[in-house]
C-alpha positions in Angstrom: 34.4 2.1 -64.7 31.9 2.2 -61.9 32.3 5.2 -59.6 33.9 4.5 -56.1 31.5 4.5 -53.2 32.6 6.8 -50.4 33.0 5.7 -46.8 30.0 7.7 -45.6 27.8 6.1 -48.3 29.0 2.6 -47.3 28.3 3.3 -43.7 24.8 4.5 -44.6 24.1 1.3 -46.6 25.3 -0.8 -43.7 23.0 1.0 -41.2 20.1 0.8 -43.6 20.7 -3.0 -44.1 20.7 -3.5 -40.3 17.5 -1.6 -39.8 15.8 -3.7 -42.6 17.2 -6.9 -41.1 15.9 -6.0 -37.6 12.5 -5.2 -39.1 12.3 -8.5 -40.9 13.8 -10.7 -38.1 13.2 -9.0 -34.8 15.4 -9.9 -31.8 12.4 -11.0 -29.9 11.7 -13.9 -32.3 10.9 -17.3 -30.6 10.4 -20.8 -31.7 7.0 -21.5 -33.1 4.3 -22.7 -30.7 6.0 -21.3 -27.6 3.8 -21.2 -24.5 4.4 -19.7 -21.1 2.4 -20.8 -18.1 1.4 -18.6 -15.2 0.9 -19.6 -11.6 -2.7 -18.4 -11.5 -4.4 -16.9 -8.4 -3.1 -17.8 -5.0 -5.1 -20.6 -3.4 -5.7 -18.6 -0.2 -6.8 -15.4 -2.0 -10.4 -14.3 -1.5 -12.8 -16.5 -3.5 -14.1 -15.0 -6.8 -17.6 -14.9 -5.3 -16.4 -12.4 -2.6 -15.3 -10.0 -5.3 -18.6 -10.5 -7.2 -20.5 -9.7 -4.0 -18.6 -6.4 -3.7 -19.3 -5.5 -7.3 -23.0 -6.2 -6.7 -23.0 -3.9 -3.7 -21.7 -1.1 -6.0 -24.2 -1.9 -8.8 -27.0 -1.8 -6.3 -26.3 1.9 -5.6 -26.4 2.8 -9.3 -29.3 3.7 -11.6 -29.8 2.3 -15.0 -28.6 5.6 -16.5 -25.1 5.4 -15.0 -21.8 3.6 -15.6 -18.9 3.2 -13.3 -15.2 2.8 -14.2 -12.3 1.7 -12.1 -8.9 2.0 -13.6 -5.7 0.1 -13.1 -2.6 1.8 -11.6 0.0 3.1 -13.9 3.3 1.3 -14.5 5.9 3.6 -12.8 9.3 4.0 -14.4 12.3 3.7 -12.0 14.9 4.8 -14.5 15.6 4.4 -18.2 14.1 1.1 -19.2 13.5 -0.3 -15.7 10.1 0.0 -14.0 9.2 -0.3 -10.3 7.5 -3.6 -9.3 3.8 -3.2 -10.2 1.2 -2.5 -7.5 -2.5 -2.5 -8.6 -4.9 0.3 -7.7 -6.5 -0.7 -4.4 -10.1 0.0 -5.5 -9.7 -2.2 -8.6 -8.0 -4.9 -6.6 -10.8 -4.8 -4.0 -13.5 -5.2 -6.6 -11.9 -7.8 -8.9 -8.7 -9.3 -7.4 -7.1 -8.6 -10.8 -3.5 -7.4 -10.4 -2.2 -6.5 -13.9 -1.6 -3.1 -15.5 -3.5 -1.7 -18.5 -6.8 -3.0 -17.2 -10.1 -1.5 -16.2 -13.4 -2.6 -14.6 -16.6 -1.2 -16.0 -20.0 -1.7 -14.2 -23.2 -1.1 -16.2 -26.4 -1.7 -14.2 -28.7 -1.8 -17.3 -26.2 -3.8 -19.2 -24.1 -3.4 -22.4 -24.7 -5.7 -25.4 -21.3 -6.8 -26.6 -21.1 -6.4 -30.4 -18.8 -9.5 -30.7 -20.4 -12.0 -28.4 -24.0 -10.6 -28.3 -24.0 -11.0 -24.5 -25.6 -8.4 -22.3 -22.9 -7.5 -19.7 -23.3 -5.7 -16.4 -19.7 -6.3 -15.4 -16.7 -6.0 -17.8 -13.1 -6.5 -17.0 -10.8 -5.1 -19.8 -7.4 -6.8 -19.9 -4.4 -7.1 -22.2 -4.4 -9.9 -24.7 -1.6 -12.4 -24.2 1.5 -11.7 -26.1 4.2 -14.4 -26.1 6.8 -12.0 -27.4 6.2 -9.7 -24.4 5.8 -12.6 -22.0 9.4 -13.6 -22.8 10.5 -10.4 -21.1 8.0 -9.6 -18.4 6.2 -12.8 -17.6 2.8 -14.4 -18.1 -0.4 -12.3 -18.2 -3.9 -13.7 -17.8 -5.4 -12.7 -21.1 -9.2 -12.6 -21.6 -9.6 -16.4 -21.2 -7.5 -16.6 -18.1 -9.1 -13.6 -16.5 -12.6 -15.0 -17.0 -11.5 -18.4 -15.6 -9.6 -17.1 -12.6 -11.7 -14.1 -11.6 -15.3 -15.1 -12.7 -16.0 -12.0 -14.7 -16.4 -11.4 -18.5 -13.2 -10.1 -19.9 -12.7 -8.1 -23.1 -9.5 -7.0 -24.9 -8.2 -3.8 -23.4 -7.7 -2.4 -26.9 -11.6 -2.1 -27.1 -11.9 -0.2 -23.8 -12.1 3.4 -25.1 -14.5 2.5 -27.9 -16.8 0.4 -25.7 -16.9 3.0 -23.0 -17.7 5.8 -25.5 -20.6 3.7 -26.8 -21.9 3.2 -23.2 -21.5 6.8 -22.2 -23.4 8.0 -25.3 -26.6 6.6 -23.7 -26.0 7.3 -20.0 -26.2 10.6 -18.1 -23.7 9.9 -15.3 -20.2 8.5 -15.2 -18.8 7.4 -11.9 -15.0 7.4 -11.8 -13.3 7.1 -8.4 -9.9 8.3 -9.3 -7.3 8.4 -12.1 -4.1 6.4 -11.7 -2.3 9.8 -11.9 -4.7 12.6 -11.2 -2.2 15.5 -11.1 1.4 16.2 -12.2 3.7 19.1 -11.7 5.4 20.8 -14.7 9.0 20.8 -13.6 10.4 24.0 -15.1 7.5 26.3 -14.2 6.5 24.4 -11.0 2.9 24.7 -12.1 0.4 21.9 -11.2 -1.4 20.3 -14.1 -4.7 18.5 -13.3 -5.1 15.4 -15.5 -8.4 14.9 -13.7 -9.8 18.2 -14.9 -8.5 17.7 -18.4 -10.2 14.3 -18.6 -13.5 15.8 -17.4 -13.3 18.6 -19.9 -12.7 16.2 -22.8 -15.5 13.9 -21.8 -18.1 16.6 -21.3 -17.1 18.2 -24.7 -17.9 14.9 -26.4 -20.9 14.2 -24.1 -22.4 17.6 -23.1 -25.1 16.1 -20.9 -22.7 13.7 -19.0 -22.4 14.2 -15.3 -19.1 13.0 -13.8 -19.0 11.9 -10.2 -16.8 10.0 -7.8 -17.6 6.8 -5.9 -14.8 7.5 -3.4 -17.2 7.8 -0.4 -19.0 4.5 -1.3 -15.7 2.6 -1.7 -14.4 4.1 1.5 -17.5 3.0 3.4 -17.1 -0.5 2.0 -13.4 -0.9 2.4 -13.3 0.4 6.0 -15.4 -2.6 7.1 -13.3 -5.7 6.7 -15.1 -8.9 5.6 -14.1 -12.4 6.6 -11.7 -12.8 3.7 -10.0 -9.5 4.4 -9.5 -10.3 8.1 -7.9 -13.6 7.2 -5.5 -12.0 4.8 -4.8 -9.1 7.1 -4.0 -11.5 10.0 -1.6 -13.4 7.7 0.2 -10.1 6.8 0.3 -9.3 10.5 1.6 -12.7 11.6 4.4 -12.5 9.0 5.3 -9.0 10.2 5.4 -10.2 13.8 7.8 -12.9 12.8 10.0 -10.4 11.0 10.1 -8.1 14.1 10.9 -11.0 16.4 13.8 -12.2 14.2 15.2 -8.6 14.0 14.7 -8.0 17.6 16.6 -11.1 18.6 19.5 -10.9 16.2 20.3 -7.3 16.0 23.6 -6.2 17.6 25.6 -3.0 18.3 27.9 -2.4 15.4 25.4 -3.5 12.7 24.1 -1.1 10.2 20.4 -0.1 10.1 20.1 -1.7 6.6 21.3 -5.0 8.0 18.3 -4.9 10.4 16.1 -4.0 7.5 17.4 -7.0 5.6 16.7 -9.3 8.5 13.2 -7.9 8.7 12.3 -8.1 5.0 14.0 -11.4 4.3 11.8 -12.9 7.0 8.8 -11.4 5.3 9.8 -12.9 2.0 10.6 -16.3 3.5 7.1 -16.5 4.9 5.3 -15.6 1.6 4.9 -11.9 1.6 5.0 -10.4 -1.9 6.3 -7.1 -0.7 6.5 -4.5 2.1 3.4 -2.4 2.7 5.5 0.7 2.9 9.2 1.6 3.0 10.7 0.1 6.2 11.6 2.7 8.9 14.6 1.4 10.8 16.1 4.3 12.8 18.7 4.1 15.6 19.9 6.8 18.0 18.9 10.3 16.7 17.2 8.7 13.7 14.5 7.3 15.9 13.3 10.8 16.3 12.6 11.2 12.6 9.1 10.0 12.0 9.5 8.7 8.4 13.2 8.0 8.3 14.0 5.5 5.6 17.6 6.0 4.7 18.6 3.1 7.0 22.4 3.5 6.6 23.7 4.4 10.1 25.8 2.2 12.2 24.0 1.3 15.5 25.9 2.0 18.7 25.8 0.3 22.1 23.2 1.8 24.5 21.1 3.2 21.8 17.5 2.6 20.9 16.4 1.1 17.5 12.9 2.0 16.3 11.5 -0.4 13.6 8.3 0.6 11.9 7.8 -2.2 9.3 4.9 -4.2 7.8 4.6 -7.0 5.3 2.2 -6.9 2.4 0.4 -10.2 1.7 -2.0 -10.5 -1.3 -2.4 -6.7 -1.3 -3.1 -6.4 2.5 -0.5 -4.7 4.7 0.3 -4.8 8.4 1.7 -1.8 10.2 3.7 -2.5 13.4 6.3 -0.6 15.3 8.6 -1.6 18.1 11.4 0.3 19.8 14.1 -1.9 21.3 17.3 -1.4 23.4 20.2 -2.5 21.2 22.0 -4.0 24.1 19.0 -5.8 25.6 18.4 -3.3 28.5 16.6 0.0 28.5 18.4 2.8 30.4 16.5 4.5 33.2 15.5 7.4 30.9 14.7 5.2 28.0 12.4 3.0 30.1 10.7 6.0 31.6 9.7 7.2 28.2 8.9 3.7 26.9 6.6 3.0 29.8 4.8 6.4 29.2 4.2 5.5 25.6 3.1 2.0 26.6 0.5 3.5 29.1 -0.7 5.9 26.4 -1.1 3.0 23.9 -3.1 1.0 26.5 -5.4 3.9 27.2 -6.0 4.4 23.5 -6.6 0.7 22.8 -9.2 0.6 25.6 -11.2 3.3 23.7 -11.3 1.4 20.4 -14.9 0.3 20.9 -18.1 0.2 18.9 -19.7 3.7 18.6 -16.7 5.7 19.8 -15.6 8.7 17.8 -12.5 7.7 15.8 -10.6 10.7 17.2 -11.2 9.8 20.9 -8.5 7.0 21.2 -5.9 9.6 20.1 -7.3 12.1 22.7 -6.8 9.5 25.4 -3.2 8.9 24.3 -2.6 12.7 24.4 -4.0 12.9 27.9 -1.6 10.3 29.2 1.5 11.7 27.4 0.8 15.3 28.4 0.6 14.3 32.1 3.6 12.1 31.8 5.8 14.7 30.2 4.8 17.2 32.8 5.6 14.8 35.6 9.0 14.0 34.1 9.8 17.7 33.8 10.3 17.5 30.1 7.6 20.1 29.6 6.2 22.8 31.8 3.5 24.1 29.5 0.8 21.4 28.9 0.4 22.4 25.3 4.0 21.7 24.6 3.4 18.0 24.5 3.0 18.5 20.7 6.7 19.2 20.4 7.3 15.6 21.4 4.1 13.8 20.2 3.5 15.6 16.8 1.3 13.0 15.0 -2.0 11.2 15.2 -2.1 7.8 16.7 -4.6 5.9 14.6 -5.5 5.2 11.0 -7.2 2.3 9.2 -5.2 -0.4 7.5 -6.1 -2.8 4.8 -5.2 -2.7 1.1 -3.4 0.6 1.9 -1.3 1.2 4.9 -3.4 4.3 5.4 -6.6 2.7 4.2 -9.8 4.1 2.9 -12.1 5.4 5.5 -15.0 7.9 6.1 -13.6 8.7 9.5 -17.0 7.8 11.1 -17.6 6.3 14.5 -15.8 3.0 15.1 -17.7 -0.1 14.2 -17.0 -3.9 14.5 -15.0 -5.0 11.5 -12.7 -1.9 11.4 -9.0 -2.5 11.7 -6.8 0.4 12.8 -3.4 1.1 14.2 -2.8 2.5 17.6 0.7 4.1 17.6 1.5 6.9 20.1 5.1 8.0 20.3 7.5 10.4 22.0 10.5 11.9 20.1 13.0 14.1 21.9 15.6 15.3 19.3 19.0 16.8 20.3 18.6 20.5 21.2 15.2 20.1 22.7 14.4 22.5 25.6 14.7 19.9 28.3 17.5 18.1 30.2 20.1 16.6 27.9 19.6 13.2 29.4 16.4 12.9 27.4 17.9 13.9 24.0 17.8 11.4 21.1 15.2 9.2 22.8 12.6 8.3 20.1 10.0 5.7 21.0 6.9 4.5 19.2 4.8 1.5 19.9 2.3 0.5 17.2 -0.1 -2.4 17.0 -3.0 -3.4 14.7 -6.4 -3.5 16.4 -9.7 -5.0 15.4 -12.9 -3.3 16.6 -15.4 -5.8 17.9 -18.7 -5.8 19.7 -16.8 -5.8 23.0 -13.2 -5.0 23.8 -10.7 -4.4 21.0 -8.7 -7.3 19.7 -5.0 -6.7 19.3 -4.1 -8.7 16.1 -0.4 -8.3 16.6 -0.5 -9.4 20.3 2.1 -12.2 19.7 4.8 -9.6 19.5 6.2 -8.5 22.9 5.0 -5.1 23.8 6.0 -4.5 27.5 9.5 -3.2 28.1 10.3 -6.2 30.3 9.1 -8.7 27.7 11.1 -7.0 24.9 14.2 -7.2 27.1 13.5 -10.9 27.8 13.1 -11.7 24.1 16.4 -10.0 23.2 18.3 -11.6 26.2 16.9 -15.1 25.3 19.3 -15.3 22.5 23.0 -15.8 23.4 24.7 -12.5 22.8 
C-alpha cells in the first residue's frame, strides 16, 4: 500500500503548484500583438526647439571635460500599492519637456560615442523601454522611439544609464548634478538625518578620485527666473483657468457650505478648463481658519457673516498660478472686515507699483510693510510700530513658474520675471487688540509680470477691490 499523504503535505503541494502555475502563466498575460496608444505631447506645449535652445544654453557654459546630469523625480508612494500622481522634476521638465519617471538627461559638450549606434551624442535622454504588460496597469509610456519623435532628442534605454554615465565620467574631471530626487531622509527611530547627496558624492569620488562634483542650481535658477515667450503663454493659461475657478467659487459659495465644497467648486473648474492638477494644496479657510497661513484641512462649515480666504492655483503643463481672494460669505463686508480689506488692498497696490526693472526684489515687500504698519497704528490694532509683524508675518512676493515658489537668484527685478504680490493681515482670536477685529484674516494675491515699464497684473480679470468682489457675489441670485 502507498502511504497516506498528510493534510499538511497536501496543502504544501497545492501551494507549490499554484506558485509554479503563476510563474508559467502570469496574471498579467495579454493577447499577442496588443498595442496601447498614447496621446503624445499636448499641441500647445512649448515646441521641441524651445527645449533644445535651453539645453544649448547650458552646454555653452560647460567645458569639454565636464558632464551634466538631470534626474527625474521619484515616484512617491501614497500607501501600500498606491502611488501619488506623478510630477516630474522641474529642472528636467524645463530642459526636455519629458514627464515620465525613471528618466535622466545627460549633457556632454565634447560628445559621447554610443557603442550601439556609433553616433556622437552631446544630449542623451534616458527613458524606460515600452512594456505592454506594465502599460496594461499604468498607461502608455513614450519609449525610446516615442521620446525621440516627440521631444527631438536622442533617447537611450534607461537600463543603460549607469553604465553609460560611468563610461563618460571616466574621461571627465567634473560632474554637474543640480539635485537628487530625494537628497535627504530622516531615519525614523533615531531621528537622525541621512544625506543621500553626501553618500552619492562619496561613492562617485571613490570610483573616480579626480572627479569634481558641482551643482548647476545657480545657472538653472538664472535661466528659469526669466520667462520666455512659451512660458509666459503657459503661465497665462494657468492663471486664466485659476481666475475662472475663483470666480465660480466666489459666486456660488453660500453660508452653510463646507470649505471642501468650495474647494470642489474651485478644482472642478480647473479640471473642466484643462488643468492637469493644482499647483499646490488648495487653501480654503473660513472664519478663524482664514488666520492660518497654510490651512489645508478645508472641513469646516462656513457661517453667515464670515470671511472665506481662498488661496488656489491651477497647474497647466507644469506651470502654476498662485492667486488669493478673501470674500464675504454673505456678499457684504462688515465695517471691520472692509477696513482691514482696504488696508491690504492699499498695501498690495503700493507693492505692485514697485515691481519695476532694476528694483531690489525685497523693496516691494518693504512698501507693503510701510502701508500695513501705518494702517494698523491708525486703526488702533497696534501701538508699537514693530508689532505689525504679529499680524503680517510673511513675505509678500516670490517667483512663480514650474514651481509655485519658483527658482530664482533673488536678484534685482528684470523684464520677464513673474512674481506674486500677496500682502495679508491675520488677527486670530486672543490677539491683544479690540475683540471686534478677532478672526479677521485677509490676503490678496495676484501674479505680476515685470516689464520695461509698469508691472502687468496677469490675474487682473479677477475682481480685486472690495466693492467689485461684493458686486460679483451679489450678481448671482442668492
